[in-house]
C-alpha positions as CSV (number, residue, x, y, z in Angstrom):
1,M,0.0,0.0,0.0
2,E,1.1,3.5,-0.8
3,Q,0.0,6.6,1.1
4,S,-2.2,8.7,-1.2
5,G,-3.4,12.3,-0.7
6,R,-6.5,12.0,-2.8
7,Y,-9.9,12.3,-1.0
8,R,-12.6,10.0,-2.3
9,T,-16.2,10.7,-1.5
10,D,-19.1,8.2,-1.6
11,A,-20.8,10.0,-4.5
12,P,-21.0,8.2,-7.9
13,L,-18.4,9.0,-10.5
14,E,-19.1,11.4,-13.4
15,S,-16.1,11.2,-15.6
16,E,-14.6,8.2,-17.5
17,E,-11.2,9.3,-16.3
18,Q,-12.3,8.2,-12.8
19,D,-13.4,4.8,-14.1
20,L,-11.9,2.3,-11.6
21,F,-13.5,-0.9,-12.8
22,D,-13.3,-0.5,-16.6
23,R,-17.0,0.0,-17.0
24,A,-16.9,3.0,-19.3
25,P,-16.6,0.8,-22.5
26,F,-19.7,-1.1,-21.4
27,A,-21.6,2.1,-20.8
28,N,-20.6,3.5,-24.2
29,R,-21.7,0.4,-26.0
30,V,-25.1,0.6,-24.4
31,A,-25.5,4.3,-25.2
32,D,-24.3,3.9,-28.8
33,T,-26.6,1.0,-29.5
34,I,-29.7,2.8,-28.2
35,S,-28.8,6.0,-30.0
36,T,-28.3,4.4,-33.4
37,M,-31.4,2.2,-33.5
38,A,-33.3,2.5,-36.8
39,D,-36.4,0.7,-35.4
40,P,-38.7,3.4,-33.9
41,S,-40.2,0.8,-31.5
42,S,-39.9,1.5,-27.8
43,L,-37.2,-0.4,-25.8
44,V,-36.7,-1.1,-22.1
45,V,-33.1,-1.8,-21.1
46,A,-32.4,-2.8,-17.5
47,I,-29.0,-2.8,-15.8
48,Y,-28.9,-5.3,-12.9
49,G,-26.5,-5.1,-10.0
50,P,-26.5,-5.3,-6.2
51,W,-26.6,-2.2,-4.0
52,G,-23.3,-0.3,-4.1
53,D,-21.9,-2.0,-7.1
54,G,-21.7,1.2,-9.2
55,K,-24.9,1.2,-11.2
56,T,-25.3,5.0,-10.8
57,T,-21.8,5.5,-12.0
58,V,-22.5,3.5,-15.1
59,L,-25.7,5.5,-15.7
60,N,-23.6,8.7,-15.5
61,F,-21.2,7.3,-18.1
62,I,-24.2,6.4,-20.3
63,R,-25.7,9.9,-20.0
64,N,-22.4,11.5,-20.9
65,R,-22.2,9.3,-24.0
66,L,-25.8,10.0,-25.0
67,F,-25.1,13.7,-25.0
68,K,-22.7,13.1,-27.9
69,H,-25.6,11.9,-30.0
70,P,-27.6,15.0,-31.2
71,S,-30.6,13.0,-32.1
72,V,-31.1,11.8,-28.5
73,I,-33.1,13.6,-25.9
74,T,-32.0,12.3,-22.5
75,V,-34.5,12.6,-19.7
76,N,-33.5,11.8,-16.1
77,F,-36.1,10.6,-13.7
78,N,-35.3,9.7,-10.1
79,P,-38.4,8.2,-8.4
80,W,-36.8,8.1,-5.0
81,R,-37.3,11.8,-4.6
82,L,-41.1,11.5,-5.0
83,D,-43.5,10.1,-2.4
84,G,-46.5,8.1,-3.3
85,E,-48.0,6.6,-6.5
86,K,-49.8,9.7,-7.7
87,A,-46.7,11.8,-7.1
88,L,-44.7,9.3,-9.2
89,L,-47.2,9.5,-12.0
90,Q,-47.5,13.3,-12.1
91,G,-43.8,13.8,-11.6
92,F,-42.8,11.4,-14.4
93,F,-44.9,13.2,-17.1
94,E,-44.1,16.7,-15.9
95,N,-40.4,15.8,-15.9
96,L,-40.7,14.3,-19.4
97,A,-42.8,17.2,-20.7
98,E,-40.4,19.9,-19.5
99,A,-37.4,18.0,-21.0
100,L,-39.0,17.7,-24.4
101,D,-40.3,21.3,-24.5
102,R,-36.7,22.4,-24.0
103,E,-35.5,20.4,-26.9
104,L,-38.2,20.7,-29.6
105,A,-41.6,22.3,-30.6
106,T,-43.7,21.9,-33.7
107,K,-45.7,24.5,-35.5
108,T,-49.0,23.0,-34.4
109,E,-48.4,22.1,-30.7
110,R,-45.8,21.5,-28.1
111,V,-45.0,17.9,-27.3
112,G,-44.9,18.7,-23.6
113,D,-48.5,19.8,-23.7
114,V,-49.6,16.5,-25.1
115,L,-47.7,14.6,-22.5
116,K,-49.0,16.8,-19.7
117,R,-52.5,16.1,-20.9
118,Y,-51.8,12.4,-21.0
119,G,-50.4,12.4,-17.5
120,T,-53.4,14.5,-16.2
121,L,-55.8,12.1,-17.7
122,L,-54.2,9.1,-16.0
123,K,-54.0,11.0,-12.7
124,A,-57.8,11.7,-12.9
125,V,-58.7,8.1,-12.9
126,P,-60.7,7.5,-9.7
127,G,-59.9,3.9,-9.1
128,G,-56.1,4.2,-8.9
129,W,-53.6,2.2,-10.9
130,A,-55.7,-0.9,-11.2
131,D,-58.3,1.0,-13.3
132,V,-55.8,3.3,-15.2
133,A,-56.4,1.9,-18.7
134,Q,-60.1,1.7,-18.4
135,G,-60.5,4.9,-16.5
136,A,-58.3,6.9,-18.8
137,G,-60.3,5.8,-21.8
138,E,-63.5,7.0,-20.1
139,V,-62.1,10.4,-19.3
140,L,-60.8,11.0,-22.9
141,S,-63.8,11.9,-25.0
142,S,-62.3,13.3,-28.1
143,A,-58.9,11.6,-28.1
144,S,-58.1,8.1,-26.9
145,I,-54.8,7.0,-25.1
146,D,-53.7,5.3,-28.3
147,E,-54.3,8.5,-30.2
148,L,-52.2,10.5,-27.8
149,K,-49.4,7.9,-27.9
150,K,-49.5,8.0,-31.7
151,R,-49.4,11.8,-31.7
152,V,-46.3,11.9,-29.4
153,G,-44.5,9.3,-31.6
154,T,-45.4,11.2,-34.8
155,L,-44.0,14.5,-33.3
156,L,-40.8,12.8,-32.3
157,S,-40.5,11.1,-35.7
158,E,-41.0,14.5,-37.5
159,E,-38.1,15.9,-35.5
160,K,-36.0,12.7,-36.1
161,R,-35.4,12.5,-32.3
162,R,-35.3,9.6,-29.9
163,V,-36.1,10.0,-26.2
164,V,-34.1,8.0,-23.7
165,I,-35.5,8.0,-20.2
166,V,-33.0,7.1,-17.5
167,M,-34.3,5.9,-14.1
168,D,-32.1,5.2,-11.1
169,D,-32.6,4.3,-7.4
170,I,-35.7,2.1,-8.1
171,D,-34.5,-0.5,-5.6
172,R,-34.5,2.1,-2.9
173,L,-38.3,2.6,-3.1
174,E,-40.9,1.1,-0.9
175,K,-42.5,-2.1,-2.3
176,T,-45.7,-0.4,-3.4
177,E,-43.7,2.3,-5.1
178,I,-41.5,-0.2,-6.9
179,Q,-44.7,-1.9,-8.1
180,A,-46.0,1.5,-9.3
181,I,-42.9,2.3,-11.2
182,F,-43.1,-0.9,-13.3
183,R,-46.8,-0.4,-13.9
184,L,-45.9,3.1,-15.2
185,V,-43.2,1.7,-17.5
186,K,-45.7,-0.9,-18.7
187,L,-48.3,1.8,-19.5
188,T,-45.9,4.2,-21.3
189,G,-43.3,1.7,-22.6
190,D,-44.9,1.6,-26.1
191,F,-44.3,5.2,-27.1
192,Q,-42.6,5.3,-30.5
193,N,-39.0,6.5,-30.6
194,T,-38.8,6.1,-26.8
195,S,-36.4,4.0,-24.7
196,Y,-35.9,3.3,-21.0
197,I,-32.7,2.6,-19.2
198,L,-33.5,1.3,-15.7
199,A,-30.9,0.4,-13.1
200,F,-31.8,-1.7,-10.0
201,D,-31.1,-4.8,-8.0
202,D,-33.0,-7.4,-9.9
203,Q,-33.4,-9.8,-7.0
204,M,-34.8,-7.1,-4.7
205,V,-37.2,-5.7,-7.3
206,A,-38.4,-9.1,-8.4
207,A,-39.2,-10.0,-4.8
208,A,-41.1,-6.7,-4.3
209,I,-43.1,-7.1,-7.5
210,G,-43.7,-10.7,-6.9
211,E,-45.6,-10.1,-3.7
212,R,-48.4,-8.5,-5.8
213,Y,-48.5,-10.9,-8.7
214,A,-47.6,-14.3,-7.1
215,A,-50.3,-17.0,-6.9
216,S,-51.3,-18.0,-3.5
217,S,-49.2,-21.1,-3.6
218,G,-46.5,-19.9,-5.9
219,S,-43.1,-18.2,-5.3
220,S,-43.2,-14.4,-5.1
221,Y,-39.7,-14.1,-6.4
222,E,-40.5,-16.3,-9.4
223,A,-43.6,-14.3,-10.2
224,G,-41.6,-11.1,-9.9
225,T,-39.0,-12.4,-12.3
226,N,-41.7,-13.4,-14.8
227,F,-43.2,-9.9,-14.6
228,L,-39.8,-8.3,-15.2
229,E,-39.3,-10.5,-18.3
230,K,-42.5,-9.1,-19.8
231,I,-41.4,-5.5,-19.4
232,V,-37.6,-5.6,-19.8
233,Q,-36.6,-6.4,-23.4
234,V,-32.8,-6.2,-22.8
235,P,-31.6,-7.3,-19.3
236,L,-27.9,-6.5,-18.8
237,H,-25.9,-7.4,-15.7
238,L,-23.3,-4.9,-14.6
239,P,-19.8,-6.1,-15.4
240,P,-18.4,-7.3,-12.1
241,A,-15.4,-5.6,-10.6
242,T,-12.5,-7.9,-10.4
243,E,-11.1,-8.9,-7.0
244,Q,-7.8,-7.1,-7.8
245,D,-9.6,-3.9,-8.8
246,L,-11.8,-3.9,-5.7
247,R,-8.8,-4.5,-3.5
248,K,-6.9,-1.7,-5.2
249,H,-9.9,0.7,-4.8
250,C,-10.3,-0.3,-1.1
251,F,-6.7,0.2,-0.3
252,S,-6.7,3.6,-2.0
253,L,-9.5,4.6,0.3
254,V,-7.7,3.1,3.3
255,D,-4.7,5.2,2.4
256,E,-6.9,8.3,2.4
257,A,-8.2,7.5,5.8
258,L,-4.6,7.0,7.1
259,N,-3.5,10.3,5.6
260,Q,-6.4,12.2,6.9
261,S,-5.7,11.0,10.5
262,Q,-2.0,11.4,10.0
263,T,-1.5,7.8,11.0
264,Q,1.8,6.4,9.9
265,L,2.3,2.7,9.6
266,S,5.6,0.9,9.6
267,Q,6.3,-1.5,6.8
268,Q,5.8,-4.4,9.2
269,Q,2.4,-3.0,10.1
270,I,1.5,-2.5,6.5
271,N,2.5,-6.1,5.7
272,E,0.5,-7.4,8.7
273,F,-2.6,-5.5,7.7
274,V,-2.5,-6.5,4.1
275,S,-2.0,-10.1,4.9
276,Q,-4.8,-10.3,7.4
277,F,-7.1,-8.2,5.2
278,I,-6.7,-10.6,2.3
279,S,-7.1,-13.7,4.5
280,G,-9.9,-12.4,6.7
281,L,-11.9,-9.6,5.0
282,E,-11.4,-9.5,1.3
283,I,-13.9,-12.4,0.6
284,R,-16.7,-10.1,1.9
285,L,-15.6,-7.1,-0.2
286,K,-18.1,-7.5,-3.1
287,T,-19.0,-3.9,-4.2
288,P,-17.3,-0.5,-4.4
289,R,-19.8,0.8,-1.8
290,M,-18.7,-1.7,0.7
291,A,-15.1,-0.4,0.3
292,K,-16.4,3.1,0.8
293,R,-18.4,2.1,3.9
294,Y,-15.2,0.5,5.3
295,A,-13.1,3.6,4.5
296,N,-15.7,5.8,6.2
297,A,-15.5,3.8,9.3
298,L,-11.7,4.1,9.3
299,H,-11.9,7.9,8.7
300,F,-13.6,8.3,12.1
301,S,-12.0,5.5,14.2
302,L,-8.4,6.3,13.2
303,A,-8.9,9.9,14.0
304,I,-10.7,9.4,17.3
305,L,-8.3,6.7,18.6
306,K,-5.1,8.1,17.2
307,G,-2.2,7.1,19.5
308,E,-4.6,5.0,21.7
309,T,-4.6,1.7,19.8
310,Y,-2.5,-0.5,17.6
311,P,-3.5,0.7,14.1
312,P,-3.5,-2.6,12.2
313,D,-5.8,-4.1,14.9
314,L,-8.1,-1.1,14.8
315,M,-8.3,-1.3,11.0
316,L,-9.1,-5.0,11.1
317,I,-11.7,-4.9,13.8
318,E,-13.4,-2.1,11.9
319,G,-13.4,-4.4,8.9
320,M,-15.1,-7.0,11.1
321,R,-17.7,-4.4,12.1
322,V,-18.5,-3.7,8.4
323,F,-18.2,-7.1,6.9
324,F,-19.0,-9.5,9.8
325,T,-21.4,-7.4,11.8
326,E,-23.0,-10.1,13.9
327,L,-19.7,-11.6,14.8
328,Y,-18.4,-8.2,15.8
329,D,-21.4,-7.6,18.1
330,A,-20.9,-11.1,19.7
331,I,-17.3,-10.3,20.6
332,R,-18.1,-6.8,21.8
333,R,-20.8,-8.3,24.2
334,N,-18.7,-11.2,25.3
335,P,-15.0,-10.2,25.4
336,E,-13.9,-13.4,27.3
337,S,-15.0,-15.5,24.4
338,V,-11.8,-14.3,22.6
339,L,-9.6,-12.8,25.3
340,R,-9.7,-15.9,27.5
341,T,-7.9,-14.1,30.3
342,K,-9.9,-16.0,33.0
343,S,-9.8,-19.4,31.4
344,R,-7.5,-22.0,32.7
345,D,-7.2,-23.4,29.2
346,K,-6.0,-20.5,27.2
347,G,-6.8,-22.3,24.0
348,N,-10.3,-22.5,22.6
349,S,-11.1,-25.6,20.6
350,K,-14.6,-24.4,20.0
351,L,-13.6,-21.3,18.1
352,G,-15.1,-22.7,14.9
353,E,-18.5,-23.3,16.6
354,F,-18.4,-19.7,18.0
355,V,-17.7,-18.2,14.6
356,A,-20.2,-20.4,12.8
357,S,-23.0,-19.4,15.2
358,H,-22.5,-15.7,14.4
359,T,-21.9,-16.0,10.6
360,K,-25.2,-17.7,9.7
361,G,-26.1,-17.4,6.0
362,M,-22.4,-17.3,4.9
363,N,-20.6,-20.0,3.0
364,E,-17.8,-22.1,4.3
365,Q,-15.1,-19.9,2.8
366,E,-16.5,-16.8,4.4
367,R,-16.7,-18.6,7.8
368,K,-13.1,-19.7,7.5
369,A,-12.1,-16.1,6.7
370,A,-13.9,-15.0,9.8
371,E,-12.0,-17.5,11.9
372,N,-8.7,-16.3,10.4
373,L,-9.6,-12.7,11.3
374,V,-10.6,-13.6,14.9
375,E,-7.4,-15.7,15.4
376,A,-5.2,-12.8,14.0
377,L,-6.8,-10.3,16.4
378,F,-7.1,-12.6,19.4
379,P,-4.3,-15.2,19.4
380,R,-5.6,-16.9,22.5
381,A,-8.9,-17.6,20.8
382,R,-7.4,-20.7,19.2
383,T,-4.1,-21.6,20.7
384,S,-2.8,-22.0,24.2
385,I,0.8,-21.0,23.6
386,Y,0.0,-17.4,24.6
387,G,0.3,-17.6,28.3
388,S,-0.2,-14.9,31.0
389,D,3.3,-13.6,30.2
390,W,1.9,-12.3,27.0
391,D,-0.5,-9.9,28.8
392,T,2.3,-7.4,29.2
393,E,3.3,-7.7,25.6
394,F,-0.3,-7.2,24.3
395,A,-0.7,-4.2,26.6
396,R,2.7,-2.7,25.6
397,D,1.7,-2.8,22.0
398,Q,-1.8,-1.5,22.6
399,R,-3.3,-4.7,21.1
400,I,-7.0,-5.5,21.1
401,A,-6.1,-8.8,22.7
402,S,-5.1,-7.0,25.9
403,E,-7.9,-6.8,28.5
404,Y,-6.6,-3.3,29.2
405,Y,-7.2,-2.1,25.6
406,F,-10.0,-4.2,24.4
407,Q,-12.8,-1.8,25.3
408,R,-11.2,1.1,23.5
409,Y,-11.7,-0.6,20.2
410,F,-15.4,-0.8,20.7
411,T,-16.3,2.4,22.6
412,Y,-14.1,4.7,20.5
413,G,-13.0,6.5,23.7
414,I,-11.0,6.2,26.9
415,D,-12.9,5.0,29.9
416,R,-12.6,7.0,33.1
417,S,-10.8,4.0,34.6
418,D,-8.0,4.5,32.1
419,V,-5.5,7.1,31.0
420,P,-5.1,8.2,27.3
421,D,-1.8,6.9,26.0
422,V,-1.3,10.2,24.3
423,V,-1.5,12.0,27.6
424,F,0.7,9.4,29.4
425,N,3.4,9.4,26.7
426,A,3.5,13.2,26.6
427,L,4.1,13.2,30.4
428,I,6.8,10.6,30.2
429,A,8.5,12.4,27.3
430,S,8.6,15.7,29.2
431,I,10.3,14.3,32.4
432,P,13.9,15.0,31.4
433,D,13.2,18.7,30.7
434,R,10.8,19.7,33.5
435,P,11.2,20.3,37.2
436,I,9.7,18.0,39.7
437,D,7.1,20.5,40.9
438,E,5.6,20.9,37.4
439,L,5.6,17.2,36.8
440,S,3.9,16.5,40.1
441,T,1.2,19.1,39.3
442,E,0.5,17.5,35.9
443,F,0.5,14.0,37.4
444,T,-2.0,15.1,40.0
445,G,-4.2,16.4,37.2
446,I,-4.1,13.1,35.5
447,I,-4.5,10.5,38.2
448,T,-7.7,9.7,39.9
449,D,-8.8,6.9,42.2
450,R,-10.5,5.3,39.2
451,N,-7.6,5.3,36.8
452,A,-4.8,4.7,39.3
453,E,-4.5,1.0,38.6
454,K,-4.1,1.4,34.9
455,L,-1.8,4.4,35.2
456,I,0.5,2.6,37.5
457,F,0.4,-0.4,35.2
458,K,1.6,1.8,32.3
459,M,4.3,3.3,34.5
460,R,5.5,-0.2,35.5
461,D,5.8,-1.1,31.9
462,F,7.8,2.0,31.3
463,E,10.2,1.7,34.2
464,C,12.7,-0.5,32.4
465,K,13.4,2.1,29.8
466,I,13.9,5.2,32.0
467,D,17.2,7.0,32.5
468,P,18.6,7.6,36.0
469,S,17.8,11.3,36.2
470,S,14.2,10.8,35.1
471,A,13.9,7.8,37.5
472,A,14.8,10.0,40.4
473,K,12.3,12.7,39.4
474,L,9.5,10.2,38.8
475,S,10.0,8.5,42.2
476,V,9.3,11.7,44.0
477,V,6.3,12.5,41.7
478,V,4.7,9.1,42.4
479,A,5.3,9.4,46.2
480,R,3.7,12.9,46.3
481,N,0.4,11.5,44.9
482,A,0.1,8.5,47.3
483,S,-3.4,9.5,48.4
484,H,-4.8,8.6,44.9
485,Y,-3.7,4.9,45.1
486,P,-6.5,2.6,46.4
487,D,-5.4,-0.3,48.5
488,P,-8.4,-2.7,48.7
489,K,-8.0,-5.7,50.8
490,G,-8.2,-9.1,49.1
491,F,-6.4,-12.3,48.1
492,L,-4.2,-10.5,45.6
493,A,-3.3,-7.6,47.8
494,F,0.1,-7.1,46.3
495,R,-1.5,-6.0,43.0
496,T,-3.3,-3.0,44.5
497,P,-2.4,0.4,43.0
498,L,-0.8,1.5,46.3
499,K,1.5,-1.6,46.5
500,Q,2.3,-1.5,42.8
501,A,3.2,2.2,43.1
502,A,5.7,1.4,46.0
503,I,7.1,-1.5,44.0
504,H,7.4,0.9,41.0
505,I,9.5,3.3,43.1
506,S,11.7,0.5,44.3
507,Q,12.5,-0.4,40.7
508,L,13.1,3.2,39.8
509,L,15.7,3.3,42.6
510,R,17.5,0.4,40.9
511,K,17.9,2.7,37.8
512,I,19.9,5.1,39.9
513,P,23.6,4.6,40.7
514,P,24.0,2.7,44.0
515,E,25.9,5.5,45.7
516,L,22.9,7.8,45.1
517,R,20.1,5.5,46.0
518,G,20.2,6.1,49.8
519,K,19.7,9.8,49.4
520,Q,16.9,9.4,46.9
521,A,15.2,6.9,49.2
522,L,15.2,9.4,52.0
523,K,13.7,12.0,49.7
524,V,10.9,9.6,48.8
525,I,10.2,8.8,52.5
526,D,10.2,12.5,53.3
527,E,7.9,13.6,50.5
528,A,5.5,10.6,50.4
529,E,1.9,11.9,50.8
530,T,0.6,9.3,53.3
531,L,2.0,7.2,56.2
532,E,0.6,4.1,54.6
533,F,2.6,4.7,51.5
534,V,5.7,5.4,53.6
535,C,5.4,2.0,55.3
536,E,4.8,0.3,51.9
537,C,7.9,1.9,50.5
538,E,9.9,0.7,53.5
539,R,8.7,-2.8,52.8
540,W,10.0,-2.8,49.3
541,F,13.1,-0.8,49.8
542,Y,14.3,-3.2,52.5
543,T,15.9,-6.5,51.5
544,P,15.6,-9.2,54.2
545,V,18.7,-11.1,55.1
546,D,17.4,-14.4,53.8
547,S,16.1,-12.9,50.5
548,D,17.7,-14.0,47.2
549,R,16.7,-10.8,45.4
550,E,19.4,-8.2,44.7
551,R,19.7,-5.4,47.3
552,I,18.4,-2.0,46.5
553,L,20.1,-0.1,49.4
554,S,23.2,-0.9,51.4
555,T,22.8,-1.9,55.0
556,E,23.7,1.6,56.2
557,D,21.3,3.2,53.8
558,E,18.5,0.8,54.9
559,K,19.1,1.8,58.6
560,A,18.9,5.4,57.6
561,M,15.8,4.9,55.6
562,Q,14.1,3.0,58.5
563,A,15.1,5.7,60.9
564,A,13.4,8.3,58.6
565,V,10.3,6.2,58.5
566,A,10.2,5.9,62.3
567,K,10.6,9.6,62.6
568,R,7.7,10.4,60.3
569,I,5.4,7.9,62.2
570,E,6.5,9.2,65.6
571,K,5.8,12.7,64.6
572,H,2.4,11.9,63.2
573,C,1.4,9.8,66.2
574,N,2.3,12.5,68.7
575,F,0.4,15.0,66.6
576,L,-2.8,13.0,66.9
577,T,-5.2,13.8,69.8
578,I,-6.4,10.2,69.9
579,P,-4.4,7.0,69.8
580,V,-3.1,6.0,66.3
581,Y,-4.8,2.6,66.7
582,V,-8.2,4.4,67.1
583,A,-7.5,6.9,64.4
584,Y,-6.3,4.3,61.8
585,P,-7.6,0.9,62.9
586,E,-6.7,-0.8,59.6
587,T,-3.2,0.5,59.3
588,A,-2.0,1.3,62.8
589,G,-0.5,-2.2,63.3
590,R,1.7,-1.5,60.2
591,Y,2.7,1.9,61.5
592,L,3.7,0.5,64.9
593,N,5.7,-2.3,63.3
594,C,7.6,0.1,61.1
595,W,8.2,2.4,64.1
596,S,9.6,-0.5,66.2
597,L,12.1,-1.5,63.5
598,H,14.2,1.6,64.4
599,N,13.4,1.9,68.1
600,E,11.3,-0.6,70.1
601,E,11.0,1.4,73.3
602,E,9.4,4.5,71.7
603,P,6.2,2.7,70.5
604,R,6.0,0.7,73.7
605,D,6.1,3.9,75.8
606,Y,3.5,5.5,73.4
607,L,1.1,2.6,73.8
608,K,1.5,2.4,77.6
609,K,0.7,6.0,78.0
610,H,-2.6,5.8,76.0
611,L,-3.7,2.5,77.6
612,T,-3.1,3.9,81.0
613,A,-5.3,6.9,80.1
614,D,-8.0,4.7,78.4
615,P,-7.8,1.0,79.3
616,E,-11.0,0.3,77.2
617,S,-9.0,1.2,74.1
618,I,-7.2,-2.2,74.4
619,F,-9.8,-3.8,72.1
620,A,-9.0,-1.3,69.4
621,L,-5.3,-2.1,69.8
622,M,-5.9,-5.9,69.6
623,K,-7.9,-5.5,66.4
624,C,-5.0,-3.7,64.8
625,F,-2.9,-6.9,64.9
626,L,-5.5,-9.4,63.8
627,G,-4.8,-11.3,60.5
628,S,-6.9,-10.8,57.4
629,T,-9.5,-13.4,56.4
630,W,-11.8,-13.6,53.4
631,A,-14.8,-15.8,52.7
632,M,-13.9,-18.4,50.0
633,D,-17.3,-18.1,48.3
634,T,-17.7,-14.3,48.2
635,G,-14.2,-13.0,48.6
636,M,-15.6,-10.6,51.3
637,P,-13.6,-9.9,54.4
638,I,-14.8,-11.6,57.6
639,E,-14.0,-11.2,61.3
640,S,-10.7,-12.8,62.3
641,D,-9.9,-14.6,65.5
642,L,-7.0,-13.6,67.7
643,E,-4.5,-16.3,66.9
644,R,-1.1,-17.0,68.5
645,N,0.8,-15.0,66.0
646,S,-1.3,-11.9,66.8
647,Y,-0.7,-12.5,70.5
648,D,3.0,-12.6,69.9
649,V,3.0,-9.4,67.8
650,L,1.0,-7.6,70.5
651,A,3.4,-8.9,73.1
652,R,6.2,-7.0,71.3
653,F,4.6,-3.7,72.3
654,I,2.9,-4.3,75.6
655,D,3.4,-6.8,78.4
656,P,0.8,-9.5,78.1
657,E,0.3,-9.4,81.9
658,D,-0.8,-5.8,81.6
659,V,-3.3,-6.7,78.9
660,A,-4.6,-9.6,81.0
661,Q,-5.1,-7.2,84.0
662,I,-7.1,-4.8,81.9
663,L,-9.3,-7.6,80.5
664,L,-9.8,-9.2,84.0
665,S,-10.7,-5.8,85.5
666,K,-13.5,-5.5,82.9
667,Y,-14.9,-9.1,82.8
668,G,-13.7,-10.6,86.1
669,N,-14.9,-14.2,86.7
670,E,-16.3,-14.4,83.1
671,L,-12.7,-15.1,82.1
672,S,-11.9,-17.6,84.8
673,N,-12.2,-20.4,82.3
674,P,-11.5,-18.7,78.9
675,Q,-12.5,-20.4,75.7
676,F,-11.1,-19.9,72.2
677,H,-14.2,-20.9,70.3
678,L,-17.3,-18.9,71.3
679,S,-20.6,-18.4,69.7
680,N,-20.8,-15.4,67.3
681,R,-23.7,-14.3,69.4
682,E,-21.2,-13.2,72.1
683,P,-20.1,-9.6,71.9
684,R,-17.0,-9.2,69.6
685,D,-14.9,-7.6,72.4
686,F,-15.6,-10.4,74.8
687,R,-14.7,-13.1,72.3
688,L,-11.4,-11.3,71.7
689,A,-10.8,-11.1,75.5
690,S,-11.5,-14.8,75.9
691,Q,-9.2,-15.8,73.0
692,F,-6.4,-13.6,74.4
693,M,-6.8,-15.1,77.9
694,Y,-7.0,-18.6,76.5
695,I,-3.7,-18.1,74.6
696,H,-2.1,-16.2,77.5
697,K,-3.0,-19.0,80.0
698,R,-1.3,-21.6,77.8
699,V,1.7,-19.4,77.1
700,S,2.1,-18.9,80.8
701,E,1.9,-22.7,81.4
702,E,4.5,-23.3,78.7
703,R,6.9,-20.8,80.3
704,K,6.4,-22.4,83.7
705,A,7.1,-25.8,82.3
706,E,10.3,-24.6,80.6
707,A,11.3,-22.9,83.9
708,S,10.8,-26.1,85.9
709,K,13.0,-28.0,83.5
710,K,15.9,-25.6,83.7
711,P,17.1,-26.5,87.3
712,T,17.0,-30.2,86.5
713,E,19.0,-29.6,83.3
714,D,21.5,-27.5,85.2
715,A,21.9,-30.2,87.9
716,N,22.5,-32.8,85.3
717,V,25.2,-30.7,83.7
718,Q,26.9,-30.1,87.0
719,E,26.8,-33.9,87.8
720,N,28.3,-34.8,84.5
721,A,31.0,-32.2,85.0
722,E,31.9,-33.6,88.5
723,Q,32.0,-37.2,87.2
724,S,34.3,-36.2,84.3
């Protein structure tokens, strides 16, 4: 394909120079044959062809050729512009009369006056078309219809002229109007020196006429065909456009759409599109109008989605919309049928059945082409070799096979849960040349709670290509906007926007020289918008001793980073007028843990102070250290029990004996025989108190048992030493 600058409209062609399908010679032969007829008898010529095959263009060529014959009077009549049978009748004779009056007039009378009288008489018949012949004869007193026909023919013969009436758009009419047109032709078709050239879809017109003339048990189409054969003396089928010419025409229109949208395709993309067009779409490209419909679709979609999709995919899915409409709608309504992102078996052995069910009425070759198209656009629709690792590749290339990009191809817009690639790419491209404050302001204007997930996804894909300086800037920008990152609880908690943003920054730090990472980490901790995000960053900046992943920070830098985290938490906790575990029940446990990594005594003193002031708040504190549990059937969070690990974590911050005393002072003898499993009808706080005391009692017993063993063990060691 070559890029062309010509704009092609959907209007029919006028000049032979624009003849794309070599039909001008056919049109010229038709015009010349009619113009040079020696026989004065009337003639009805019909040019058959489906909608959009170029019938109007051929009629234009015929008219142009007829104008070169001085003896021919060409009359154009378009019935589609008239509404109703009476309007068709009156309009036909007025149109014919005006055309003839312009061309000739005898000394005795004008031909147009005769025709107008003829048309008026027919219009005056009270019973409608069914009684036209009989009624017109009754209305005419001094001159019969035959006499008028003879008079018109004589006047034309005296002038040595032939009238050629050209009718188009017959197959666009309502059925009753189509029937009326052919009754009109039947009534007027025997004028001497008069010819008709009609252009229409013969199958559609035959079906419309047949509904009126078919026997009760016969075929309406067959009856319509028989009726046409009685009226049309010369049926001509429009010369079909060759496959190569249609393809060339279609590609020229595609080029125009690409140029108008200023969309540039690489040679690889051109090859990809052409190959898939030929194997998947071309079999359905049967008329020039279908090529124009396809091009019109591309004019809009390429412009609207410029920079937001993979152009070859967009061009092919638009082809599916035009040529395989039902299949397109099925995929649009049921993305998983082709994306198969949630299916364990990524391959789809039933693709053929799926395509067949949405291409009814098409032949086997067309269904196979549809399968080829679906498989080209959605690789997982057929084969299982495209595993989950391809998700990133599909998204990186903006492919329709990506669940992140699929909807764009069908909605022609960017959902609020997404970020336009044009906007994102412009932001990324501007990082090297702009200060952090400007970048942060623009980032804030782009990100929302709804689009955060996809924005972070795009940034994670970009992180491997970024330079050190830009990585440093972007790490601060991302940290400054932490309040926009949702962190819903669930099974896949590490995939939440907040956690992915923290992971993203940790990977950005890897792009910075090792000797500068510590300083940059401190800047991120200092400027992060929320404490929750500060703690999440600490989690991903720190490398556990037993971890096999490469360290981000040195041991010294990690200690400095954790000290900065502790300082921010301490400052915020002391700023609050209520305990942190009351203010932030879901995240306070995380804050206290991060605080204790640098200094265990400070959070202990903080908690002791608040529990002394408000012992009842012990329940809020215990709830901060409970594990997370979700229902397997609904995925909804459910209340967790206070397990041994929660007890141990709580014991890091406050002496369990102090907790036990607070609980006993509240519930007294109710906790003399604590149980771990209690009915849900019991108050939540009491169940937690009972579970704590149950575990505390056993921990105390374990410690006593260990303590009683120690003197015996020491005595045995001493005895063994003396014997030796």
